[in-house]
MARNUZA-342220 format. One record per residue: residue in one letter; x, y, z of N, C-alpha, C, O in turn. Coordinates in steps of 0.02 Angstrom, whole numbers, plus 50000, padded with zeros to 5 digits. Layout:
aXYZXYZXYZXYZ/...
REM end
This chain:
x580325468161147580635466861211581255471061223581415472761280/x581605472761168582185477161175581995483761207582345486261251/x581435486661183581225493161209581065492861284581255497361322/x580725487561305580565486761376581195485861417581245488661472/x581665482061391582295481061427582675487661435582965488961488/x582665491961383582995498361388582665502761440583005506061479/x581995502861440581645507061489581785504861561581805508961607/x581885498361571582025495761638582765496061656582965494461712/x583175498261609583885498961623584245492161627584725491461664/x583995487261590584285480561593584845479861541584845483261490/x585315475461555585815473461505585785465861501586145462361537/x585365463361458585235456261455584935454461388584745458861350/x584905448061372584555445761313583815445661330583595441561370/x583405450161301582715451161323582285444861321581915443661368/x582335440961268581905435061263582035430261321581575427861353/x582685428861334582855424161387582635426961455582345423361495/x582775433361467582615436261532581865436361545581635433861596/x581485439261500580775440261513580385433661512579925432761553/x580555429061467580195422661467580365418661529579915415761560/x580995418561549581185414961610580835417961671580565414361713/x580845424661675580525427961732579775426661732579475425461784/x579465427061672578745425961668578545418961688578065417961725/x578925413961664578765407061682578875405761756578495402061788/x579395408861784579515408061856578935410861897578715407761945/x578705416761879578145419861914577515415561906577135414661953/x577415412861846576835408561834576875402361879576365400261908/x577465399261884577555393361926577415395061999577095391162035/x577655400862022577535402962091576785403662103576525401562155/x576445406762055575715407762063575345401062066574895400162107/x575545396462023575215389862022575335386162088574885382962115/x575945386662113576105383362177575695386162235575475382462279/x575595392762234575225395962288574465394962281574115393862331/x574225395362219573495394862209573245387662211572685386362234/x573655383062189573435376062186573955371562219574225367162186/x574085372462284574615368562317574485361062316574945357062304/x573855359062329573705351862331573795348662263574095343362257/x573525351962212573555349262145574275348862119574485343862089/x574665354162131575355354162107575765348962144576205345762115/x575625348162208575975342962246575825336062219576275331862214/x575205334962200575005328462172575345327362104575555321762088/x575395332762065575715332161999576445330262007576695325761974/x576795333862053577495332262064577575325262093578045321662074/x577125323262137577165316562167577075311162115577445306162114/x576575312062071576455307162018577035306961968577245301661946/x577285312961951577855313361905578475309961932578825306461897/x578605311061996579185307962027579125300362027579605296862012/x578535297862045578435290662047578555287561979578865282261974/x578305290761926578395288061859579135288261839579395283461811/x579475293761854580185294461836580605289361872581025286061841/x580495288661938580895283961977580785276761954581255272861949/x580165275061939580005268161918580265266561849580535261161838/x580205271161802580355269761732581045272361709581335269661662/x581295277561742581915280561718582455280961771582965284361761/x582355277661827582875277661878583535274961851584065277561867/x583485269661810584085266661781584465271761737585075271661733/x584085276261705584375281361660584835286061699585385287661677/x584605288261757585025292561800585645288761822586205291361818/x585555282561846586115278761875586635277161821587235278061832/x586405274761764586865273261709587195279661683587795279761669/x586795284961678587045291161648587635294161686588135295861656/x587575294661752588115297761791588745293661788589295296361783/x588675287061790589265282661783589575283561715590195283661709/x589175284161663589435285261595589815291861591590335292261558/x589555297061626589905303461627590595302761658591085305461633/x590615299261715591255298361750591765294761705592345296861702/x591545289461672591995285761627592215290261570592805290161551/x591755294061541591925298561486592445303661507592925304961471/x592355306661566592835311761591593525308861599594015312061581/x593575302861627594225299661636594535297961568595145298361560/x594115296061520594355294561452594675300661420595225300261393/x594325306361422594595312361390595205315061428595645318061398/x595225313961494595775316461534596425312661519596955315561510/x596365306061516596965301861508597115300361434597645297661419/x596665302061390596775300961319597115306861286597335311461320/x597175306761220597525312061183597205318961192597545324061184/x596555319261207596225325761215596405329261280596245335061290/x596735325761324596915328561389597355334661384597365338761430/x597735335261329598195340961322597875347061290598185352361286/x597255346461269596905352261240596815357561294596605356061350/x596975363661276596945369161325596265372561321595995373661267/x595995374261380595345377561383595445385061373595395389061420/x595585386761311595705393761294595975394161224596035389161190/x596125400261202596395401261135597145400561135597495403461177/x597405396661089598115395861077598495394461142598395389161172/x598915398961164599335397761222599115401761282599535404061321/x598455402661291598215406261349598475403061414598385397161425/x598815407061456599055404161519598475403461569597975406861561/x598545399261619598015398661670597895405461704598365409261717/x597255406861719597085413061752597335413361823597505418661849/x597355407561855597545407161926598135402361934598205397561895/x598545403661984599075398862000598765392262020598175391962038/x599165386962017598895380362034598645380162105598125377162119/x598995383362152598795383362222598125386962230597675384462264/x598045392862199597425396562204596845392762174596295392462201/x596975389762116596455385962082596255379962123595655378562131/x596745376362150596595370562192596205372562254595745369062275/x596385378362283596025380762343595295382062328594865380462368/x595155384962269594465386362251594065379862239593485379462258/x594395374862209594065368462201593935365262269593415362362281/x594425365862313594375363162380593795366462417593405363162453/x593735373162407593185376762440592515374462415592045373562453/x592465373362349591835371162320591645364262344591055362562346/x592145360162363592005353262381591665352462448591365347162459/x591705357362493591435355962560590715358062568590355355362610/x590485362862527589775364862521589285363062576589465360362628/x588685364662563588155363762612587935356562619587685354562671/x588015352662565587755345762569588125341662621587845337162651/x588775343262631589145339462681588925341262751588905336962795/x588735347562762588475349462828587815345962842587675344062898/x587405345162790586745342162799586795334562806586475331662849/x587205331362762587205324062758587795320762793587825314662795/x588265324662819588885321862847588765316562900589125311562903/x588265317562942588075312762993587455308962971587405302862981/x586985312462940586325309462926586355303562878586025298562889/x586745304162824586735298662776587065292262802586745286962798/x587675292562829587955286262857587505283162910587425277062911/x587225287162954586785284363006586155281362976585915276263000/x585885284462924585285281862892585415274962863585015270362873/x585965274162827586125267662797586355262662849586255256562840/x586655265062903586875260762958586275257662994586295251763013/x585755261563004585165259163040584665255662994584295251263016/x584665257562929584225254362880584635252662818584625256462770/x584985247062818585435245362764585085244862696584555241762691/x585375247862644585085247362577585105240362548584645238262513/x585635236662563585725230062535585325224862575585275225362636/x585035220062540584665214662573585145210262614585735209462597/x584875207462667585245202662709585835205762747586285202162767/x585835212362755586335215562797586005217562863585485220862863/x586295215562918585995216762983586095224063004586655226563002/x585555227563023585625234463046586115235063105586135230663148/x586495240363105586975242163159587575237363162587965237763209/x587645232963115588205228363114588815231663083588765237063053/x589395228463090590015230963059589935231262983590165235962951/x589605226162955589485226062883589045231862862589165234962810/x588545233462902588105239162887588495245662890588365250162849/x588965246262936589365252362942589805253362881589855258862855/x590125247962857590545248362797590125250262737590315254562698/x589545246862729589105248462673588855255662676588805258962625/x588715258062737588465264862745588975269962719588785274762685/x589605268862734590125273462710590225272862635590325277862600/x590185266862609590245265862537589705269662499589835272862449/x589085269062523588535272462490588585280062497588445283762449/x588795282462555588855289662566589375292562518589265297762488/x589945289162510590465291462465590265290762392590435294962350/x589905285462376589635284662308589185290462290589215293062234/x588775292662337588295298062324588615304962322588365309362287/x589165306062359589385312962369590125314162352590405319262371/x590445309462316591135310862298591215310662221590995315362188/x591525305662193591695305762122591085306562077591105310462029/x590545303062091589955303462048589635310462051589435313161999/x589575313262111589295319962116589725324962077589455329262042/x590385324362084590805329262050590855327961975591035332461937/x590705321861954590645320661882590065324561852590105327061796/x589515325161891588935328961869589105336361861588835339761818/x589555338961904589775345861898590325346561844590335351561807/x590765341561840591345342161796591155341861722591445345461682/x590665337661704590495337061632590235343661604590505345961554/x589715346661633589505353161606590035358461616590105362961574/x590405358161671590945362961681591455362761626591675367961601/x591655356661607592135355861552591845358261486592185361661447/x591205356561473590895358761411590845366461409590995369461358/x590635369461465590615376761468591305379761455591375384161412/x591805377261490592475380061484592735379361413593055383961387/x592595373661382592845372561314592525377361264592875380561225/x591865377861265591535381961214591565389361231591555393561185/x591605391261294591645398261312592345400961301592435406461274/x592855397161320593545399561315593885397861249594285401761224/x593725392161220594055390161158593675392361097593975394461047/x593015392061099592605394461044592395401761054592155404961007/x592485404361114592285411161132591545412461119591365417561090/x591135407761140590415408461135590135411561198590485411961249/x589505413861197589205416961256589185412161316589195406061309/x589175415161375589125411261438588395409061447588035411761489/x588205404261407587525401561411587545394061400588015391461369/x587045390561426587015383361418586945381461344587215376361323/x586595385461306586505383961234587165383661196587195380361144/x587685386961221588325387061186588625380161179588975378761131/x588495375661228588785368961225588425364661174588635358961160/x587885367161145587525363561092587725365961022587395364360973/x588265369961019588485372660955588625367160903588455368060845/x588925361460922589055356360870588415353860836588445351560779/x587845354160870587215351960841586845357660805586565356760751/x586835363460838586395368860815586745374260774586415377860737/x587405374660781587785380060749587465386860767587365388260826/x587295391160717587005397660732586305397060763586035401960787/x586035391060762585375389960793585375390860869584845391160899/x585965391360899585985392660972585715399660987585545401161044/x585675403960935585395410660945584665410960925584355416260928/x584385405360904583695405160884583235402260936583435401660994/x582625400360917582125397960965582345391861005582215391461065/x582685387060973582905381061010583435382861062583405380561119/x583905387061043584415389261090584125393061148584325392061206/x583645397461133583325401361187582935396661234582945397561295/x582605391561205582235386861247582695383061293582525381761351/x583285381161268583775377661310583995382161368584025379861425/x584145388461354584375393061406583825394261458583965394561518/x583215395061436582655396261482582555390061527582445390761588/x582585384061498582525377961538583075377461590582955375661647/x583685379261570584255378961616584175383861674584335382361731/x583925389861658583825394961711583305392661760583405393261821/x582745390161735582215387861781582455381861822582305381361881/x582825377261791583095371561828583575373661882583565370961937/x583995378661867584465381161917584105384461974584285383262032/x583595388361960583205391662013582885386562059582885387362120/x582595381262030582295375862070582825372362112582715370962171/x583395370862081583925367362118584165371262177584245368562232/x584285377762168584505382062223583955382762275584095382662335/x583335383362253582765384062299582695377862343582575378462403/x582755371862314582715365662353583285365362403583185363262460/x583875367262382584455367262427584345372062485584495370462542/x584085377962470583935382762523583415379762570583455380662631/x582915376162542582415372962583582715367862631582525367662689/x583185363762606583515358762648583935362162701583925360162759/x584305367262681584715370862730584305374262783584495374462842/x583735377062762583285380362809583035375362861582975377062920/x582885369262839582665364062887583205362762939583045361762997/x583835362662917584385361262964584485367163011584595366163071/x584445373262985584515379163028583945379363079584055380763138/x583335377863056582765377663101582845372463156582675373663213/x583115366563137583235361363187583745363663239583675362163298/x584255367363216584755369963263584455375163310584605375063370/x584045379663284583725384663326583255381463376583175383863432/x582935376063355582505372263401582915369263458582695369463516/x583495366663443583935363763494584195369163541584245368163601/x584375374963513584685380263552584185384263593584315385963651/x583605385863562583135390463594582435387563604582005390763634/x582325381563580581665378463588581145381063541580545379863551/x581345384663488580865387263439580595381463398580965376963378/x579955381663384579645376363344579885376763272579845382063240/x580155371163247580425370963180579865369663129579855364463096/x579405374363124578835373663079578915377963017579435380963005/x578385378262978578395382062915578545389362925578925392362887/x578245392362977578345399562990579075401163002579345405862973/x579405397263046580115398463060580535397562997580985401562984/x580395392462958580785391162897580715396962847581205398962816/x580115399462838580005405062792580375411262818580665414962778/x580365412462883580735418162912581485417462900581825422362884/x581735411362907582455410162895582625411562823583135414762809/x582205409262777582315410662706582315418162693582715420662654/x581845421762726581825428962718582465432262740582725436762706/x582735430062796583365432962821583945431462774584335435862757/x584005425062753584545423162707584495426962641585005429162614/x583895427762616583795431462553583975438862563584285441862519/x583795441662620583965448662635584725449562637584985454562612/x585075444862668585815445262670586105445062599586545449062583/x585845440462558586095439962490585955446262450586385448662413/x585355448962457585165455062420585585460962444585805465062404/x585695461462510586115466762536586815466462507587105471662491/x587075460562501587735459662471587735462062399588215465362377/x587205460462362587165462462292587125470062286587495473062247/x586685473162325586575480362321587205484262343587385489262312/x587525481862396588095485562423588735484162384589245487462394/x588705479262340589315477562303589855474662347590445476162338/x589655470562394590125467862442590455461362419590535456662458/x590645461162354590915455062327591535452762365591605446862382/x591985457562379592595455662415592425453462487592725448762513/x591945456862517591735454962584591435448162587591565444262633/x591015446562537590695439962535591215434562523591185429162553/x591705436162480592235431262469592625429962533592795424262550/x592775435362569593125434662633592705430662682592955426162716/x592055432262686591605428662731591565421362713591555416962756/x591545419962647591515413062625592145409262644592115403562665/x592725412462636593355409262655593395407962729593635402762751/x593145412862769593125411862841592675405962859592825401962903/x592115405562823591645400062835591955393262819591855388462856/x592325393062764592665386862746593165385062801593235379162820/x593515390062826593975388962881593625386262943593885381862977/x593025389062959592655386663017592435379463009592465375463056/x592195377762948591975370862935592565366062942592495360662971/x593135368062915593735363762920593945363062993594125357563015/x593935368563030594105368263101593635363863139593835360263185/x592995364063121592495359663153592675352363141592635348263187/x592865350763079593055343863064593665341763103593695336163129/x594165346063106594775344463143594625343463218594905338963249/x594185347663245593995346963316593685340163329593865336763377/x593205338063286592885331563295593395325963288593365321063325/x593855326663241594365321563229594805320663291595005315063307/x594955326163324595435325963381595085324963447595335321263490/x594505328363458594205328663524593725322963540593485322463596/x593575318763492593085313463503593355307263535592975302563548/x594015307063549594305301163580594385295363532594485289663553/x594345296663466594395291263416594915292963363594865290463307/x595405297063379595865299663328596225293963292596245293963230/x596505289163328596865283763296596405279563253596575277563198/x595805278063279595315274263241595125277863176595095274663123/x595005284363179594805288163120595385288563070595275288263009/x595995289363096596575289663051596645283163012596785283362952/x596555277463045596585271063011596015270362961596095267462908/x595435273162980594845272462936594915276662872594585275062823/x595325281862872595425285762811595655281162755595395281362700/x596155276862771596435272462720595975266562706595875264662649/x595685263662760595265257862750594625259662713594385255862671/x594335265462730593715267662697593845269062623593425267562581/x594425272062607594595273262538594645266662499594385266162443/x594965261762529595025255262496594345251862488594205248962435/x593925252162540593255249162536592845252462480592505249062442/x592885259062477592505262862427592725261062356592305259762313/x593385261062344593635259562277593475252362257593355250962198/x593475247862306593305240862292592565240162274592385236462228/x592145243762310591425243162299591175247362241590625246262216/x591575252262219591345257162169591085253962104590555255962081/x591445249262073591185246462010590485243462018590065244161973/x590365240062073589715237062084589185242262098588635241962070/x589345247162141588855252362159588685256762099588115258862091/x589175257962055589075262461999588555260061950588255263961913/x588435253461949587955250661902587385247061938586955244061906/x587375247462005586865244062044586175247262034586085253162049/x585705243462009585025245861999584535242562046583935244162044/x584765238062087584335234462134583735231362097583165232262118/x583885227862043583355225162000582915220062035582335219162017/x583185216762087582805211662123582485214462186582295210662230/x582415221062190582165224162251581475221562270581325220562329/x581045220562220580365218262236580365211462270579905209862308/x580875207562257580905200862286581305200562350581255195762387/x581705205862364582155205462421581995210362477582205209262534/x581625215862463581475220762514580745222762512580415222462460/x580485224762570579775226562574579625232962536579095233562506/x580095237662537579965244162505580105244062430579985249062396/x580355238462404580475238062333581015242862310581505244062346/x580925245562250581445249762220581435256962247581845261062225/x580995258462292580915265362314581525267962350581625274062354/x581955263462377582545265962412582995269962365583185275562381/x583155267162307583585270762261583245277062233583575281962217/x582585276862228582225282762206582295288462256582355294262237/x582285286762321582335291762373583035293962388583145299262418/x583525289962366584215291862379584605293262315584715299162299/x584795288062278585245289162221584925293562167585235298362145/x584325291862146583995295862093583885303062116583975307762078/x583675303762179583575310562206584235314462205584245320162183/x584775311362227585425314662227585615316962157585815322662147/x585575312462108585795314162040585345319662010585585324161976/x584685319362022584235324461997584365331162030584365336361997/x584475330962095584615337162133585275340162110585315346262097/x585785336062105586445338562086586455341562016586765346662005/x586115338161969586135340661900585775347261894585915351061848/x585305348761939584975355261937585455360861956585335366661939/x585995359161990586525363962005587055364261950587505368461953/x587005359861900587535359361850587695365861814588285367461806/x587195369861792587375376261760587725380961809588215384361791/x587485381261871587775385561922588505383561934588955387761926/x588635377261952589305374961965589735374861901590335376161904/x589415373161844589785372861782590085379661764590665379961743/x589685384961771589935391761756590505393461803591015396261782/x590425391961868590945393361918591595389861898592125392961898/x591545383361883592145379661865592455382161800593065382561795/x592035384061752592295386561689592655393261698593185394361668/x592385397561740592675404261750593365403861780593795407861763/x593485399061825594125398861860594635394461824595205393761847/x594435391461768594865386361737595125388261669595415384061634/x595055394461648595315396461583596075395461582596425397461629/x596315392461529597035391361522597275384561547597835382461533/x596845381161584597015374361608596925369361550596525370561504/x597295363861552597175358561504596575354461527596385354761586/x596285350661482595725346361500595935341361554595545339861599/x596545338861549596785334061599596805337261668596575334361717/x597085343261672597125346761736596425348061764596295347161823/x595975350261720595295351861741594945345661770594685345861826/x594945340261732594575334261754594855331461818594485329961864/x595515330661821595805327561881595725332061942595605329561997/x595785338661932595705343161988594995343362014594875342962074/x594505343961967593805344561987593545338062017593145338162064/x593765332361991593515325962018593835324162084593485322062130/x594485324962089594835321862146594975326562206595005324162262/x595045333062194595165337562251594575337762300594675336362359/x593965339362277593395339362323593215332462348592965331662404/x593325327362306593165320462327593595318262385593365314762430/x594215320362386594665318562441594435321962505594435318862559/x594225328262500593975331562560593335328262585593225327562645/x592905326162538592285322562557592455316262595592125314562644/x592965312562573593185306562608593375308262680593145304862726/x593775313462690593975315362758593375317462800593345315862859/x592905320962769592315323362806591885317462830591685317162888/x591745312762785591325307162803591665302362852591345299462896/x592315301462844592675297362893592615300562962592485297063011/x592715307062966592705310563029592015310463061591935308463119/x591505312563024590835313063052590455306463050590125304563098/x590505302962994590125296762986590345291263033589945288363069/x591005289763032591245284463076591185286363149591055282063191/x591285292763165591205294863235590485293763257590365291263312/x590005295763215589305295063234589105287763242588765285963290/x589325283463195589145276363201589475273063261589185268763293/x590085275163277590425272363336590075274563401589995270563447/x589865280763403589505283263462588835279563470588625277963526/x588515278163414587875274763416587945267363434587465264263457/x588525264563422588655257763442588645252863384588115250363365/x589245251563355589295246663301589245239663332589605238063379/x588785235663307588665229163335588125229163389587975223963418/x587835234963402587315235563453586625236063422586485233163370/x586185239763456585505240363433585305247463415584705249063411/x585805251763404585645258663386585635263063447585555260763504/x585725269663436585745274363492585345280663478584885280663436/x585515285963513585125292063509585195295563441584735298863418/x585785294963410585865298163345585425294863293585095298363253/x585405288263293584955284763246584225286563258583845287363211/x584045287163322583355288963338583205295963313582655297263288/x583685300563320583585307463298583505307863222583075311463197/x583925303963185583875303963113583215301063089582915303463042/x582995295663124582355292663106581785297563118581275297363082/x581855301863168581335306763183581365312763136580855315063111/x581975315263123582055321163081582775321463056583225322463097/x582885320762992583555320762964583945327162982584535326562999/x583645333162979584025339162996584295339363067584745343363082/x584035335163112584275335063181584935331463189585255332063241/x585155327763138585715323163145586335326563174586605324163224/x586565331863143587185335063164587135337763235587625337463273/x586555340363254586475343363320586455338063375586725339063429/x586145332363361586145326863409586845323963415587055321963470/x587215323863361587895321363360588335325363409588725322563446/x588255331963408588675336263450588485335863524588845338663567/x587945332563541587775331363611588305327063645588335326763706/x588715323763606589225319163632589915322263637590405318863648/x589955328863628590595332263629590595337863680590065340563696/x591175339763705591195345563750591015351963713591155352563653/x590715356663748590515362963717589945362063668589945365063614/x589455357963687588905356163641588555362363613588455362963553/x588365366963657587985372863635588385377063586588125379563537/x589035377863600589475381763556589515378363487589465381663436/x589595371763487589655368063424589005368363384589025369163323/x588445367863418587795368163383587685375163355587435375963299/x587865380263394587805387163369588255388463310588055391863262/x588865385763313589335386563257589065383163194589155385663139/x588755377363203588465373863146587915377963113587885378363051/x587485381063153586965385363125587265391063085587035392663030/x587785394263113588105399863079588425397663013588355400962962/x588785391963014589115389462954588605388062899588705390162842/x588065384462916587555382862866587235389262839587125389762779/x587085393962884586755400162862587195404062814586955406562763/x587835404662830588285408462787588385404862719588395408062667/x588445398262722588505394562659587925396062613588015397262554/x587315395962640586735397062598586655404262576586435405662521/x586825408962619586785416062601587265417662544587085420962496/x587885415262549588375416562497588215412662433588335415162378/x587935406662440587725402862382587165406362345587155406362283/x586695409262382586135412762351586385418862312586145420362257/x586875422362341587175428062306587505425762241587405428762189/x587905420562246588265418062187587785415362134587885416362074/x587255411962157586765409162110586415414762071586295414062011/x586255420262106585935425962071586395428562017586165430461963/x587055428862032587535431261982587565426561922587585428761865/x587575419961935587635415161881587015415161837587065414861776/x586425415361868585805415561829585795421861785585585421661727/x586045427361812586075433461773586555432661714586415435061659/x587115429361725587585428061670587275423861616587395424961556/x586875418961637586545414661587586065418661543585915416661487/x585825424261570585385428661531585785433261486585615434261427/x586325436261513586705441161475587175437861425587325440761372/x587415431761440587905428561398588605431161409589065429461371/x588705435261461589335438361475589625435461539589255433161583/x590285435561545590605433061605590635438061661590885436461715/x590375444061650590375449161701589665450361727589175448661694/x589625453161787588975454361818588585459661781588865464561757/x587925458761776587495463761746587315469161797587595469261852/x586855473661779586635478961826586395475961892586145470261894/x586475479761945586305477362012585595474862017585465469562045/x585115478561988584415476761996584245470261961583785466661982/x584615468561908584505461961877584665456461926584275451761934/x585235457161960585445452062008584975451962069584835446662096/x584755457862090584285458162145583645454362128583375450762170/x583415455262066582795451862046582875444262053582435440862079/x583435441662028583545434362032583655432062103583445426662122/x583985436162144584075434462214583425433962252583315429162289/x582985438862242582325438762273581905432962246581535429762283/x581965431762182581565426462150581725419662179581265415862194/x582365418062186582535411362212582335410662285582155405262307/x582365416262323582135416062392581375414962396581135411062437/x581005418362352580275417562350580085410462330579625407562358/x580455407762280580315400862259580445395962315580065391262324/x580985396962352581145392462408580595392862462580385387762488/x580375399062477579845399862528579205396462506578865393262547/x579025397162443578405394162418578455386562421577975383162438/x579045383762403579135376562406579065373962478578785368662489/x579315377862526579255375962596578515375962617578285371462652/x578155381062594577435381562612577055375762581576645372562614/x577185374262517576845368862484577035362062514576615357662522/x577685361362533577915355062562577555353562628577375347862642/x577455358862668577115357962732577435352662774578045352562783/x577025348262801577275342962846577665337562809578025333662841/x577605337262742577965332262705578715333562703579115328962696/x578895339962709579605341962714580035339262658579915340562599/x580545335362677581045332862631580745328862574580955329462517/x580245324762589579935320562538579635324862482579705323162423/x579305330362500579005334662450579535338062407579455338662347/x580085340162439580635343262401580945338262353581145340062298/x580995331962375581255326762331580815325862269581065324762214/x580175326262279579715325562223579825330962171579865329662111/x579885337162195579975342862150580615342162110580615342862049/x581175340862145581815340962111581915335062065582275335662015/x581605329362080581655323662034581325325161967581595323461915/x580745328461969580395330261908580785335561869580875334961809/x581025340661904581395346061872582055343561845582295345861793/x582355338761879583015336361860583035332461795583555332261762/x582475329261775582475325061715582675328861652583135326661617/x582345334461635582555338061574583255340861579583625341061529/x583455343061640584135345561649584645339961636585155340961604/x584495333961661584945328261653585025326561580585575325261557/x584475326661543584495325061472584895330261433585285328561388/x584815336761450585195341961417585945340961428586335341661381/x586145339361490586845338461504587125332261470587705332161449/x586715327061463586925321061428587095322761355587615320661328/x586655326561324586755328561253587365333261248587735332961200/x587455337461299588035342061299588685338161298589165340161265/x588715332561334589315328461334589465325661265590035325361245/x588945323561230589025321061162589285326661116589725325561075/x589005332661125589225338361085589955339961097590325341661051/x590175339461160590875340661176591335335761140591855337561114/x591125329361139591535324361106591575325761031592105324861001/x591025327861001591025329560930591515335160915591895334960867/x591515340260959591975345960950592695343860960593135345960922/x592825339661010593515337561023593815333660965594415334060952/x593395330060929593645326160873593895330560816594215328160770/x593735336960818593965341560767594625344960785594895348960746/x594885343360845595525346160866596085343160823596065337360804/x596585347260810597165345060770597695342260817598145345860839/x597635335860833598095332560879598665329260842598575326160789/x599275329860870599845326460841600265323360897600395326560948/x600465317260887600905313760934600625313761005601005313961053/x599975313561010599615313061073599695319061119599215321261150/x600295321861124600415327361172600445334161140600565339061175/x600355334661074600395341161041599715343161013599365339060982/x599525349361025598895352060998599075358260958599365362960985/x598915358260894599105363760851598515368360838598035366560803/x598555374460866598035379360855597365377260882597305372960926/x596845380360855596155378660873595785377060809595985379260755/x595235373260813594855371560752594605377860717594445382860749/x594585377560651594315383160611593615384960634593425390760636/x593225379760652592545380860675592525385260737592065389360744/x593015384460781593045388460842593175395760827592875400160857/x593635397060779593775403960758593135407260732592975412960751/x592785403760689592185406660659591635407660710591285412760707/x591565403060757591025403560807591125409560852590655413160868/x591755410760873591885416360917591755423060883591455427560912/x591975423660821591865429760783591125431060772590895436760778/x590755425860757590035426460745589675428760808589225432960805/x589865426060866589545427960929589645435360944589185438760967/x590245437860930590395444960942590005449360893589715454460913/x589995447360829589635451360779588885451760794588575456860779/x588615446560821587895446460837587735450460900587145451660914/x588235452360937588115455861000587825451261054587485453661099/x587965444761048587665439961095588045439661161587805436661209/x588615442861165589005442761227588935449661259589125454761229/x588685449761321588545456061353588005459961317588075465961306/x587465456461298586925459361257586635465561292586395465061348/x586665471261258586415477561286585875480261240586035482561185/x585235480161261584705482561218584795489861197584555491761143/x585145493861237585235500961221585665501861159585635507061127/x586055496761141586495497261083586125495361019586405495860964/x585505492961025585135490760967584645496260944584395500160985/x584525496560880584085501660853583375500660877583175495160893/x582995506060879582305505660901581885501360854581445497660877/x582015501860790581625497660745581945490760740582495489760764/x581595486360710581815479460708582155477760641582235471960624/x582345483060604582645481860538583285477760545583725479460584/x583335472460508583915468260509583905463060564584375459160571/x583375462960605583345458160660582935452260640582515452760595/x583045446760672582635440960660582105440560712582225441860771/x581505438660692580945438460739581035433160792580745433560846/x581435428160776581485422460822581865424160885581715421460938/x582385428660880582775429760941582835437060961583185438661009/x582515441560925582485448560946583145452160938583255457160972/x583605449860895584245453360888584155459760848583775459860799/x584495464960867584465471260830584975471260774585355466560765/x584975476760735585415477060677586125479060694586585477960655/x586225482060754586885484160774587345478160781587165473260813/x587925478460752588405472960756588995474660801589535471860793/x588895479360847589425480960895589585475160938589195470360943/x590145475460971590375469661009590045469161076590105463961109/x589705474261099589385473961165589905474761219590505475061206/x589665475161280590115476461336590585470661350591115471661380/x590395464661328590815458861343591425458361299591895454661315/x591445461961242591995460961195592645463661219593175461461196/x592625468461264593245471461288593695466561324594295467561327/x593395461261351593795456461389593975450361347594245445461374/x593835450561282593975444861240594725444361225595085449361227/x594945438361211595655437561196595735437061121596305436361097/
REM end
């Protein structure tokens, strides 16, 4: 594989790259050749997972949140994510701004109106009257449960593990690195490679499903603006355009431009929220609800965090399927983004203490989520009529979830402008996310914190666009339900990997030399040895061109060559 990688001009770990690429192509072929059968497989798999392992997802994410707070406020909170006295890479303001930017993402644009209205019109809890004040409070509690602290715990746990082992142990930028406490040098062998390949495929599916959901919302907006039918053809065309934008960015090297565009987009989304807050005629009501909703959420959180709806079969007609379609779907979907977001969080957090990392990652974006849902959620429910029988927004959500935001803006001045701006914001979010995802997947292959050759990133950018398009074609009229089936099945192995990673992190932390709770002396001897070994093996910034043509001195299991040079990644080591 080294020879093939050299001929193609790649700078990557050949086994991880080619096996991941081959499996992805195989999955695409199976989806296209046998759409009905694959849909049935995913449907059956989802039903089994939701029925038998739904509790595992719900308990697991709550356990992660508790664990993160434990390490943040305990003696390990002072451990620095770096070697010795590495200073933070970014000022606190810059770091906080990047966390803030990550918090508003595409999910808030999609679910900001849709989720509160869904729970408002169809309450999850038994004996709650639809459209009542109680239903409205419950709707906000569930929306915040799904998209604030618990969601960010799913990002923060792998992010902390990545940051710890990449910056403190100086291991490769790969998911397998967080399994070092269990595998030691085995992270470079078949088990480690299998973990990395699984993570890459899971990330590609997670991004593809997200693109599919965003495409549905963009299509709904174009339907509202121009009357275009929001069918499979339009969605595939939208994916093609978004993928082309991402690939153009990669080829042209427009990293600074994309960053600027992303910042402008964040500004537009924030301006949109401020406009709704001020122009909807409910400013005082929304301001009061910021505090009241926060109190309601914190009061309800202990119960929601462990709620499994065990009596669903006796209390609701749909049984336990509600949590399968909402909570379990959210956790499975979010964890498929864990490597992507984890790498991003790790890259910007070198030099931070564990306490700073956990509190910043959990609470900065969660606070913005609170403001977003108060602004859009309470406004939408008030417009629909709290204490009434539902309105046009509820009807739109019942007909098509992606329509929610566009129907909501029918109640504001400048409707067409607001709907057009929403389409632009969602499109840019997904185009820039696709570009970033291609970079992160490439890093997971190279093991380096720097971008690989352009064509490697182009390959992954095109691949995730193709996977999204195929999922849309296979989903057909089932739309969101079909995407939920796919991501629930894919999310299970990813969830288990991240669960084990958290245990590995705890094992490593126990080897830290802590004194008087607030003092950390040096780094563990194991960390020194692990970093040196990774460099000697050439596992960071793996370049096949630096390896000998013959396999002398290499192990058959991972394709390493005999050259012990540091690779391109060693120049940036501390």
